[in-house]
C-alpha positions as CSV (number, residue, x, y, z in Angstrom):
1,M,-5.9,-13.5,47.8
2,S,-4.3,-11.9,44.8
3,K,-5.9,-9.1,42.9
4,H,-6.4,-11.3,39.8
5,S,-8.2,-14.1,41.6
6,S,-10.7,-11.6,43.1
7,L,-11.5,-10.2,39.7
8,R,-12.1,-13.7,38.3
9,H,-14.9,-14.4,40.8
10,H,-16.5,-11.0,40.4
11,K,-19.9,-11.2,38.8
12,M,-20.7,-8.5,36.2
13,G,-24.0,-6.7,36.5
14,G,-25.8,-5.1,33.6
15,S,-24.4,-1.7,34.2
16,D,-20.8,-3.1,34.5
17,A,-21.1,-4.8,31.2
18,E,-22.5,-1.6,29.6
19,G,-19.6,0.4,31.1
20,L,-17.0,-2.0,29.8
21,R,-18.5,-2.1,26.4
22,N,-18.6,1.8,26.3
23,F,-15.0,1.8,27.4
24,W,-13.8,-0.5,24.6
25,E,-15.9,1.3,22.0
26,K,-14.1,4.6,23.0
27,V,-10.7,2.9,22.9
28,I,-11.5,1.5,19.4
29,Q,-12.8,4.9,18.3
30,E,-9.7,6.7,19.4
31,Q,-7.4,4.1,17.7
32,T,-9.4,4.5,14.5
33,K,-9.1,8.2,14.7
34,Q,-5.4,8.0,15.2
35,Q,-5.0,5.5,12.4
36,E,-6.9,7.8,10.0
37,A,-4.8,10.8,11.1
38,E,-1.6,8.8,10.4
39,E,-2.9,7.7,7.0
40,S,-3.8,11.3,6.1
41,R,-0.3,12.5,7.2
42,L,1.4,9.8,5.1
43,S,-0.7,10.6,2.1
44,K,0.3,14.3,2.3
45,S,4.0,13.4,2.8
46,A,6.4,14.3,0.0
47,L,8.4,11.1,0.6
48,N,6.4,8.9,-1.8
49,K,6.7,11.5,-4.6
50,L,10.4,11.8,-4.0
51,R,10.9,8.1,-4.2
52,Q,9.0,7.9,-7.5
53,E,11.0,10.8,-8.9
54,W,14.3,9.1,-8.0
55,A,13.2,5.8,-9.3
56,L,12.4,7.5,-12.6
57,R,15.7,9.3,-12.7
58,L,17.6,6.0,-12.0
59,E,15.6,4.2,-14.7
60,R,16.4,7.0,-17.2
61,R,20.1,6.9,-16.2
62,A,20.3,3.1,-16.6
63,R,18.8,3.4,-20.1
64,Q,21.3,6.1,-21.0
65,V,24.2,4.1,-19.8
66,Q,23.0,1.0,-21.7
67,A,22.6,3.1,-24.9
68,H,26.1,4.5,-24.5
69,M,27.6,1.0,-23.9
70,K,25.8,-0.3,-27.0
71,T,27.0,2.6,-29.1
72,R,30.5,2.1,-27.8
73,D,30.5,-1.6,-28.5
74,E,29.3,-1.0,-32.1
75,Q,32.1,1.6,-32.7
76,V,34.8,-0.7,-31.3
77,A,33.7,-3.7,-33.3
78,P,36.6,-6.0,-34.2
79,L,38.2,-5.3,-37.6
80,S,38.3,-8.0,-40.2
81,I,41.6,-8.8,-42.0
82,E,40.2,-7.3,-45.2
83,A,39.8,-4.0,-43.4
84,L,43.5,-3.7,-42.5
85,P,45.7,-1.9,-45.0
86,S,47.9,-4.1,-47.0
87,P,51.6,-3.8,-46.4
88,D,53.6,-2.0,-49.1
89,K,55.8,-4.6,-50.7
90,T,58.0,-2.1,-52.5
91,V,59.5,-0.8,-49.2
92,A,62.4,-3.0,-48.2
């Protein structure tokens, strides 16, 4: 008979059920404690702050580049024919 089949037929008494329940409550309590410790560690981490700072820097830089491109485009606007100097007809 395998180990698993003998466990399947085992009848649990009141103290066994209580022991099993206590075991799983301890497991859950330890996991909860570990999860809270990890969340606390992450909240104290500087990584989120650094990500926010870099996102802000990138956003500012993108706006600066867009403003520069807009200014450059306005300065290099195509000239109309009227804006060109007229050729001197006396030189020949």
